[in-house]
C-alpha positions as CSV (number, residue, x, y, z in Angstrom):
1,M,-90.5,-32.7,63.9
2,S,-93.2,-35.3,64.1
3,P,-95.1,-35.8,67.4
4,A,-94.6,-38.7,69.7
5,V,-96.6,-41.7,68.4
6,P,-98.4,-43.9,70.9
7,L,-98.0,-47.5,69.6
8,P,-99.7,-50.7,70.7
9,R,-97.2,-53.5,70.8
10,S,-98.2,-55.1,67.5
11,L,-94.9,-57.1,67.1
12,P,-93.7,-59.8,69.5
13,S,-89.9,-60.0,70.2
14,L,-88.4,-61.6,67.1
15,P,-85.0,-63.0,66.3
16,A,-83.0,-60.3,64.5
17,E,-82.7,-62.3,61.3
18,V,-86.5,-62.6,61.2
19,G,-87.4,-59.0,62.1
20,D,-84.8,-57.6,59.7
21,L,-86.6,-59.2,56.8
22,M,-90.0,-57.9,57.7
23,D,-91.7,-54.8,56.3
24,H,-91.9,-52.3,59.2
25,T,-93.4,-48.9,59.8
26,P,-90.8,-46.5,61.2
27,E,-92.3,-47.0,64.7
28,S,-92.5,-50.8,64.6
29,A,-88.9,-51.0,63.2
30,Y,-87.8,-48.9,66.2
31,A,-89.6,-51.4,68.5
32,H,-87.9,-54.3,66.8
33,L,-84.5,-52.7,67.3
34,R,-85.3,-51.9,70.9
35,D,-86.0,-55.6,71.4
36,T,-83.0,-57.0,69.5
37,R,-80.4,-54.4,70.2
38,P,-81.0,-53.4,73.9
39,A,-77.5,-51.9,74.3
40,W,-78.5,-49.2,71.8
41,F,-81.2,-48.0,74.3
42,S,-79.4,-48.3,77.7
43,S,-78.7,-45.3,79.9
44,P,-75.8,-45.0,82.4
45,P,-76.6,-44.8,86.1
46,G,-76.7,-41.5,87.9
47,E,-78.3,-38.2,87.6
48,G,-78.2,-35.8,84.6
49,S,-78.3,-38.3,81.7
50,I,-80.7,-38.0,78.8
51,G,-83.1,-40.9,79.1
52,I,-85.0,-42.7,76.3
53,T,-88.7,-42.9,76.9
54,R,-89.9,-46.5,77.3
55,W,-92.8,-48.1,75.4
56,P,-95.8,-48.0,75.7
57,M,-95.9,-44.3,76.5
58,T,-94.4,-43.3,73.1
59,E,-92.3,-44.8,70.4
60,G,-89.3,-43.6,68.4
61,Q,-88.7,-44.0,64.6
62,V,-86.2,-45.5,62.3
63,L,-85.8,-42.8,59.8
64,H,-83.3,-44.6,57.5
65,R,-81.6,-48.0,57.4
66,D,-79.2,-49.6,54.9
67,A,-76.3,-52.0,55.0
68,E,-74.0,-49.4,56.5
69,R,-76.0,-47.0,58.7
70,V,-79.1,-46.6,60.9
71,V,-80.7,-43.2,61.6
72,L,-82.9,-43.2,64.7
73,E,-85.2,-40.5,66.1
74,D,-85.4,-41.2,69.9
75,P,-88.1,-40.0,72.3
76,V,-86.1,-38.6,75.2
77,V,-86.5,-37.2,78.6
78,L,-84.1,-34.3,79.3
79,P,-82.4,-33.8,82.7
80,D,-85.0,-31.1,83.6
81,G,-87.9,-33.5,82.9
82,Q,-88.9,-32.1,79.5
83,H,-89.7,-34.5,76.6
84,A,-88.0,-34.1,73.2
85,R,-86.8,-35.9,70.1
86,R,-83.1,-36.5,69.3
87,L,-81.4,-38.0,66.3
88,R,-78.7,-40.7,66.3
89,L,-76.5,-42.1,63.6
90,L,-75.4,-45.7,64.2
91,A,-73.4,-48.3,62.3
92,A,-75.7,-51.1,61.1
93,R,-73.0,-53.7,62.1
94,P,-72.1,-54.5,65.7
95,E,-68.4,-54.4,64.8
96,P,-66.8,-51.0,65.3
97,P,-65.3,-48.9,62.6
98,V,-61.5,-48.6,62.5
99,A,-58.9,-45.9,61.6
100,V,-55.2,-46.6,60.9
101,L,-52.3,-44.2,60.6
102,P,-49.6,-45.7,58.3
103,L,-46.0,-45.1,59.3
104,L,-43.4,-45.3,56.5
105,D,-39.7,-44.8,57.2
106,G,-40.4,-42.3,60.0
107,Q,-43.0,-40.5,58.0
108,V,-46.8,-40.6,58.2
109,V,-49.0,-41.5,55.2
110,L,-52.2,-39.5,54.6
111,V,-54.8,-39.8,51.8
112,D,-56.6,-37.0,50.0
113,R,-60.2,-38.2,50.2
114,F,-63.5,-36.6,49.3
115,R,-66.2,-36.6,52.0
116,H,-69.8,-36.2,50.9
117,A,-71.2,-34.8,54.2
118,A,-68.7,-32.0,54.5
119,R,-68.5,-31.6,50.6
120,T,-64.8,-31.2,50.8
121,W,-61.5,-33.0,50.2
122,Q,-59.9,-34.1,53.4
123,W,-56.3,-35.1,54.2
124,E,-56.9,-38.0,56.6
125,V,-55.8,-41.4,57.8
126,L,-57.4,-44.6,56.5
127,R,-60.9,-45.4,57.7
128,G,-63.2,-48.4,57.4
129,A,-66.5,-49.8,58.6
130,G,-66.6,-52.8,60.9
131,V,-66.3,-56.2,59.3
132,E,-68.1,-59.3,60.5
133,G,-65.9,-62.3,61.5
134,I,-62.6,-60.6,61.9
135,S,-60.8,-58.7,64.7
136,D,-60.4,-54.9,64.7
137,D,-56.7,-55.1,64.0
138,Q,-57.3,-57.5,61.1
139,N,-59.8,-55.0,59.8
140,A,-57.2,-52.2,60.1
141,A,-54.7,-54.3,58.2
142,G,-57.3,-54.9,55.5
143,Q,-57.8,-51.2,55.1
144,L,-54.1,-50.8,54.5
145,K,-54.1,-53.5,51.9
146,H,-57.3,-52.4,50.1
147,H,-56.6,-48.6,50.0
148,L,-52.8,-48.4,49.7
149,G,-51.7,-51.9,48.6
150,A,-49.6,-52.0,51.8
151,T,-48.8,-54.7,54.4
152,A,-48.3,-53.9,58.0
153,S,-45.1,-55.2,59.7
154,E,-46.4,-54.0,63.0
155,M,-49.9,-53.0,64.2
156,I,-50.1,-50.8,67.3
157,G,-53.4,-50.3,69.1
158,L,-54.1,-46.7,70.2
159,G,-57.5,-47.0,71.9
160,R,-60.7,-45.5,70.8
161,V,-62.3,-42.2,70.1
162,D,-65.9,-40.8,69.8
163,P,-65.7,-38.6,66.7
164,D,-69.0,-36.8,67.3
165,P,-70.9,-38.1,70.3
166,E,-73.6,-35.5,69.9
167,I,-75.2,-37.5,67.1
168,V,-72.8,-40.4,66.1
169,A,-73.1,-43.3,68.4
170,D,-70.1,-45.4,67.3
171,A,-66.6,-45.1,68.7
172,V,-63.7,-45.6,66.2
173,M,-60.9,-48.0,67.1
174,L,-57.5,-46.4,66.5
175,Y,-54.3,-48.0,65.2
176,A,-50.9,-47.1,63.8
177,A,-49.2,-49.4,61.5
178,R,-45.6,-49.7,60.3
179,I,-45.4,-50.4,56.6
180,D,-42.5,-50.9,54.1
181,A,-44.0,-49.4,51.0
182,V,-47.1,-47.9,49.4
183,G,-48.5,-49.9,46.6
184,G,-51.4,-48.7,44.4
185,L,-54.4,-46.6,45.5
186,A,-57.8,-48.2,45.6
187,Q,-59.5,-47.9,42.3
188,D,-63.1,-48.4,43.5
189,A,-65.3,-45.3,43.1
190,D,-66.6,-45.5,46.6
191,A,-63.2,-44.9,48.1
192,G,-63.1,-41.3,46.7
193,I,-59.3,-41.1,47.1
194,R,-57.4,-39.0,44.6
195,G,-54.0,-38.9,46.1
196,V,-51.6,-40.1,48.8
197,R,-48.8,-38.2,50.6
198,A,-45.9,-39.3,52.9
199,L,-44.8,-36.4,55.1
200,A,-42.8,-35.8,58.3
201,F,-44.8,-36.3,61.5
202,A,-44.2,-32.7,62.6
203,E,-45.5,-31.5,59.2
204,A,-48.7,-33.4,59.7
205,E,-49.1,-32.0,63.1
206,E,-48.6,-28.5,61.7
207,M,-51.3,-29.2,59.1
208,A,-53.6,-30.1,61.9
209,L,-52.7,-27.0,63.9
210,T,-53.3,-24.6,61.0
211,G,-56.5,-26.2,59.8
212,R,-55.2,-28.0,56.7
213,I,-56.2,-31.2,58.4
214,T,-59.7,-30.9,60.0
215,D,-60.8,-34.5,60.3
216,A,-61.2,-35.2,64.0
217,V,-60.2,-38.8,63.9
218,T,-57.0,-38.0,62.1
219,I,-56.1,-35.3,64.6
220,A,-56.8,-37.7,67.5
221,L,-54.7,-40.4,65.9
222,L,-51.7,-38.0,65.4
223,F,-52.0,-37.0,69.0
224,R,-52.2,-40.5,70.3
225,A,-49.4,-41.7,68.1
226,R,-47.2,-38.8,69.3
227,R,-47.9,-39.5,72.9
228,A,-47.1,-43.2,72.3
229,G,-43.6,-42.2,71.1
230,L,-44.2,-43.0,67.4
231,G,-43.3,-39.6,66.1
232,E,-39.8,-38.3,65.4
233,G,-38.0,-37.8,68.7
234,G,-40.5,-39.7,70.7
235,P,-43.4,-38.3,72.7
236,A,-44.1,-34.5,72.9
237,A,-42.8,-32.9,76.0
């Protein structure tokens, strides 16, 4: 792990559209994000939180940034006063990602999707990154259309979930959607979907219970949908 880097403030605060087009060192890119995305560096009030060390004592780094993701190395102060470095993974867009559980004739629809990080195929709900200029429920409806060729007759919001708050900063907005049919699967290579399956709600829950479904967002959505009365027989006792 690289040591903390003292950094003179070589960049003034710049509009995001200007700073994003500049060539940055990892440290100055971090300073730019700190200036233009202050919410990413805030801390809740109260004792016991992990604080982010403020410039000019030390500076963090942007380890990677592309159109989808930003990886930060933050200089932090632990609750016991020790200084350390911690990694964070954030969405590059301010709009949150979405997940949607399709409901078809009393059954749930899951897709068999390859996930690079885990190096496995996963049975899961539909997922998508945030999209600029549209609402979260419109984004969820777009995921249905794009991945399954399906149209939602009803969209049901089920709150949000933090899939891995140890390293992933972004909450996922959860939806269930009633659909009338499944069209064609997405053919784009990035989707990584090789199959789709409609199954009874209880069977999907059993798959989660026995480890055949391991995706945390899918498990959370099944739980929330059941508690909302969307499964067979209504909410679980």
